[in-house]
Backbone as ProteinMPNN parsed JSONL, in Angstrom:
{"seq_chain_A": "MSQQKFHVRRGDTVQVISGNHKGASGKVLEVKAAKAQVIVEGIRMIKKHQRKSQEHPNGAILEREGPIHISNVKLLEAATTDKKSNKAA", "coords_chain_A": {"N_chain_A": [[75.871, 9.904, -51.572], [72.879, 11.257, -50.458], [71.213, 14.278, -49.681], [68.801, 15.288, -47.276], [65.881, 17.241, -47.832], [64.505, 20.013, -46.321], [61.681, 21.896, -45.036], [62.281, 24.222, -43.728], [64.846, 26.65, -43.113], [68.02, 27.928, -41.892], [67.629, 31.002, -40.247], [64.999, 31.459, -40.975], [61.67, 32.391, -39.919], [59.719, 30.678, -37.661], [56.874, 28.813, -36.374], [55.881, 26.964, -33.544], [53.985, 24.058, -33.741], [53.079, 21.892, -32.305], [53.303, 20.123, -29.169], [54.907, 20.976, -25.99], [55.55, 23.655, -26.289], [53.748, 24.837, -27.958], [52.475, 27.194, -30.25], [54.365, 29.152, -29.812], [56.776, 31.322, -31.356], [59.709, 31.948, -33.346], [63.088, 32.633, -34.48], [64.98, 30.505, -36.61], [67.905, 29.103, -35.495], [69.669, 27.033, -35.99], [69.871, 24.125, -38.047], [69.675, 20.745, -37.622], [70.405, 18.322, -39.566], [70.96, 15.572, -39.527], [69.526, 14.492, -37.392], [67.049, 15.491, -37.891], [66.18, 17.894, -36.627], [65.556, 21.171, -35.248], [66.879, 24.213, -33.935], [65.431, 26.77, -32.236], [65.284, 30.212, -31.671], [64.987, 31.284, -28.386], [63.097, 29.367, -27.642], [62.132, 26.387, -25.965], [63.97, 26.393, -23.728], [66.705, 25.078, -22.052], [68.515, 23.87, -19.19], [71.957, 23.805, -18.799], [74.536, 22.226, -17.237], [77.644, 23.425, -16.312], [80.955, 22.471, -15.977], [83.707, 23.253, -13.705], [85.896, 25.775, -14.868], [88.29, 27.988, -16.446], [86.837, 30.176, -17.345], [84.51, 29.907, -15.839], [84.971, 29.736, -12.735], [83.682, 28.607, -10.492], [82.011, 26.839, -11.613], [78.883, 26.578, -13.444], [75.414, 27.167, -14.231], [74.028, 27.126, -17.199], [71.675, 28.613, -19.449], [70.199, 27.559, -22.413], [69.002, 27.149, -25.825], [67.062, 24.299, -26.698], [66.774, 21.39, -28.862], [64.114, 20.939, -31.312], [61.883, 18.768, -32.922], [61.769, 18.742, -36.454], [59.33, 18.382, -37.696], [57.512, 19.483, -36.011], [57.342, 22.188, -36.349], [56.203, 25.049, -38.205], [56.586, 26.984, -41.156], [56.672, 30.456, -41.01], [57.726, 32.835, -42.052], [59.975, 33.127, -44.627], [63.532, 33.395, -44.727], [65.105, 36.143, -46.213], [67.233, 36.035, -48.986], [70.234, 37.12, -50.48], [70.904, 36.939, -53.79], [73.339, 37.371, -55.146], [75.495, 37.429, -53.261], [74.837, 35.214, -51.81], [74.147, 35.034, -49.146], [72.349, 35.219, -46.03], [70.142, 37.885, -45.492]], "CA_chain_A": [[75.12, 10.388, -50.427], [71.861, 12.248, -50.778], [70.839, 15.109, -48.549], [67.374, 15.498, -47.107], [65.448, 18.612, -48.057], [63.555, 20.393, -45.284], [60.855, 23.052, -45.341], [62.816, 25.397, -43.036], [66.29, 26.864, -43.21], [68.54, 28.841, -40.884], [67.209, 32.377, -40.455], [63.555, 31.531, -41.177], [60.813, 32.55, -38.752], [58.844, 29.518, -37.581], [55.964, 28.7, -35.237], [55.752, 25.594, -33.05], [52.585, 23.663, -33.943], [52.68, 20.844, -31.364], [54.212, 19.93, -28.049], [54.781, 21.862, -24.838], [55.79, 25.048, -26.662], [52.821, 25.114, -29.052], [52.083, 28.591, -30.41], [55.521, 30.043, -29.721], [57.456, 31.512, -32.632], [61.049, 32.499, -33.252], [63.981, 32.509, -35.631], [65.755, 29.269, -36.611], [69.333, 29.344, -35.316], [70.442, 25.913, -36.52], [69.136, 22.948, -38.508], [70.464, 19.523, -37.471], [69.824, 17.454, -40.585], [71.137, 14.157, -39.188], [68.464, 14.092, -36.466], [65.824, 16.189, -38.311], [65.811, 18.791, -35.539], [65.914, 22.577, -35.391], [67.025, 24.998, -32.712], [64.719, 28.019, -32.458], [65.687, 31.241, -30.718], [64.109, 31.566, -27.257], [62.103, 28.319, -27.417], [62.623, 25.176, -25.299], [65.183, 26.725, -22.987], [67.133, 24.009, -21.157], [69.629, 24.237, -18.316], [73.153, 23.012, -19.066], [75.476, 22.366, -16.143], [79.005, 23.633, -16.806], [81.928, 22.163, -14.932], [84.642, 24.333, -13.402], [86.876, 26.105, -15.899], [88.828, 29.326, -16.211], [85.761, 31.146, -17.537], [83.558, 29.716, -14.745], [85.769, 29.091, -11.682], [82.84, 27.853, -9.57], [81.024, 26.107, -12.394], [77.74, 27.431, -13.756], [74.241, 26.564, -14.854], [73.746, 27.979, -18.347], [70.419, 28.352, -20.142], [70.32, 27.658, -23.863], [67.89, 26.561, -26.558], [67.128, 22.877, -26.966], [66.258, 21.05, -30.189], [62.717, 20.588, -31.544], [61.789, 18.009, -34.162], [61.429, 19.636, -37.567], [57.923, 18.213, -38.054], [56.699, 20.22, -35.049], [57.381, 23.623, -36.637], [55.74, 25.453, -39.536], [57.234, 28.182, -41.661], [55.874, 31.677, -41.03], [58.349, 33.783, -42.973], [61.27, 32.649, -45.098], [64.616, 34.367, -44.676], [65.432, 36.686, -47.532], [68.628, 35.805, -49.334], [70.776, 37.916, -51.57], [71.351, 35.976, -54.795], [74.717, 37.615, -55.56], [76.462, 37.026, -52.239], [74.369, 33.934, -51.281], [74.105, 35.139, -47.679], [71.066, 35.669, -45.477], [70.139, 39.332, -45.242]], "C_chain_A": [[74.102, 11.432, -50.875], [71.491, 13.001, -49.506], [69.327, 15.237, -48.493], [67.057, 16.97, -47.328], [64.346, 18.932, -47.056], [62.81, 21.655, -45.685], [61.318, 24.321, -44.636], [64.325, 25.443, -43.188], [66.721, 27.805, -42.093], [68.131, 30.268, -41.239], [65.717, 32.541, -40.683], [62.848, 31.785, -39.85], [59.795, 31.417, -38.779], [57.94, 29.606, -36.353], [55.863, 27.236, -34.857], [54.281, 25.215, -33.117], [52.146, 22.528, -33.028], [53.727, 20.713, -30.28], [53.992, 20.955, -26.959], [54.894, 23.341, -25.191], [54.905, 25.48, -27.828], [52.422, 26.587, -29.068], [53.239, 29.564, -30.354], [56.196, 30.162, -31.088], [58.814, 32.148, -32.402], [61.847, 32.213, -34.508], [64.807, 31.227, -35.507], [67.237, 29.623, -36.524], [70.173, 28.274, -35.996], [69.502, 24.803, -36.961], [70.072, 21.76, -38.394], [69.851, 18.463, -38.376], [69.9, 15.983, -40.203], [70.013, 13.649, -38.289], [67.118, 14.73, -36.795], [65.298, 17.075, -37.189], [66.23, 20.219, -35.876], [66.068, 23.192, -34.012], [66.452, 26.369, -33.01], [65.039, 28.969, -31.314], [64.616, 31.469, -29.651], [63.071, 30.502, -26.946], [62.794, 27.067, -26.894], [63.963, 25.424, -24.617], [65.483, 25.6, -21.997], [68.299, 24.514, -20.323], [70.776, 23.269, -18.554], [74.137, 23.272, -17.937], [76.892, 22.399, -16.709], [79.984, 23.308, -15.68], [82.912, 23.309, -14.759], [85.641, 24.504, -14.534], [87.414, 27.494, -15.595], [87.758, 30.393, -16.397], [84.749, 31.11, -16.393], [84.273, 28.997, -13.602], [84.951, 28.262, -10.699], [81.868, 26.94, -10.302], [79.842, 27.025, -12.663], [76.588, 26.579, -14.271], [73.822, 27.537, -15.95], [72.398, 27.612, -18.937], [70.641, 28.541, -21.623], [69.147, 26.958, -24.521], [68.127, 25.075, -26.78], [66.513, 22.573, -28.329], [64.775, 20.684, -30.176], [62.679, 19.81, -32.855], [61.215, 18.893, -35.268], [59.966, 19.514, -37.986], [57.003, 18.984, -37.116], [56.738, 21.72, -35.256], [56.829, 23.873, -38.035], [56.374, 26.792, -39.889], [56.266, 29.354, -41.64], [56.408, 32.644, -42.068], [59.726, 33.265, -43.348], [62.293, 33.767, -45.004], [64.899, 34.854, -46.085], [66.913, 36.474, -47.789], [69.016, 36.681, -50.498], [71.398, 36.969, -52.577], [72.839, 36.133, -55.135], [75.72, 37.101, -54.54], [76.094, 35.697, -51.588], [74.398, 33.898, -49.758], [72.734, 35.597, -47.247], [71.154, 37.143, -45.152], [69.735, 39.627, -43.829]], "O_chain_A": [[74.44, 12.376, -51.589], [71.461, 12.439, -48.412], [68.656, 15.288, -49.524], [67.88, 17.839, -47.04], [63.362, 18.199, -46.958], [63.251, 22.394, -46.566], [60.794, 25.399, -44.918], [64.987, 24.42, -43.366], [65.881, 28.408, -41.425], [68.265, 30.693, -42.387], [65.207, 33.658, -40.595], [63.363, 31.438, -38.787], [59.098, 31.214, -39.773], [58.202, 30.368, -35.422], [55.771, 26.366, -35.722], [53.424, 25.945, -32.619], [50.955, 22.22, -32.971], [54.875, 21.128, -30.44], [53.021, 21.712, -26.987], [54.383, 24.19, -24.461], [55.265, 26.376, -28.591], [52.075, 27.158, -28.034], [53.105, 30.7, -30.807], [56.188, 29.218, -31.878], [59.041, 32.806, -31.387], [61.345, 31.628, -35.468], [65.281, 30.899, -34.419], [67.762, 30.348, -37.369], [71.252, 28.557, -36.516], [68.469, 24.563, -36.335], [71.145, 21.755, -38.997], [68.894, 17.788, -37.996], [68.99, 15.219, -40.525], [69.594, 12.498, -38.412], [66.148, 14.536, -36.063], [64.119, 17.017, -36.841], [67.135, 20.445, -36.679], [65.458, 22.739, -33.043], [66.915, 27.059, -33.919], [65.062, 28.58, -30.146], [63.476, 31.805, -29.971], [62.235, 30.708, -26.066], [63.897, 26.728, -27.322], [64.955, 24.751, -24.896], [64.624, 25.217, -21.203], [68.984, 25.464, -20.701], [70.588, 22.053, -18.515], [74.529, 24.416, -17.706], [77.289, 21.525, -17.48], [79.851, 23.814, -14.566], [82.946, 24.232, -15.573], [86.161, 23.533, -15.084], [87.034, 28.107, -14.597], [87.761, 31.403, -15.693], [84.195, 32.142, -16.015], [84.193, 27.773, -13.504], [85.471, 27.306, -10.125], [80.997, 26.333, -9.679], [79.808, 28.146, -12.156], [76.768, 25.434, -14.687], [73.328, 28.63, -15.672], [72.011, 26.443, -18.932], [71.199, 29.551, -22.052], [68.384, 26.257, -23.858], [69.255, 24.646, -27.02], [65.805, 23.41, -28.89], [64.248, 20.189, -29.179], [63.379, 20.167, -33.802], [60.299, 19.684, -35.042], [59.416, 20.445, -38.573], [55.815, 19.122, -37.408], [56.22, 22.465, -34.424], [56.96, 23.039, -38.93], [56.656, 27.615, -39.018], [55.167, 29.264, -42.186], [55.653, 33.204, -42.862], [60.551, 32.994, -42.475], [61.964, 34.941, -45.179], [64.928, 34.069, -47.032], [67.746, 36.707, -46.912], [68.212, 36.945, -51.392], [72.343, 36.257, -52.238], [73.523, 35.141, -55.385], [76.682, 36.421, -54.896], [76.917, 35.102, -50.893], [74.645, 32.853, -49.158], [72.032, 36.278, -47.994], [72.151, 37.597, -44.59], [69.675, 40.792, -43.435]]}, "name": "protein", "num_of_chains": 1, "seq": "MSQQKFHVRRGDTVQVISGNHKGASGKVLEVKAAKAQVIVEGIRMIKKHQRKSQEHPNGAILEREGPIHISNVKLLEAATTDKKSNKAA"}
């Protein structure tokens, strides 16, 4: 199995270059490699209906970020990584 290599990683700052959210920028929260999509903080907010549960006894409508195709974002600033601990700073 070979993995695809993308131009953005989790923690990078990106700008949307096409689509409804063109010009908006934010931090990458998650990269979904299987579908070539990214989730960017504060961009493409969607409403998710939550059924009744103990946390939400009446149900709820939650707002969260939706995915954007990776080809629609460009890298503005790469996340700095610490070589020794291999974690994002």
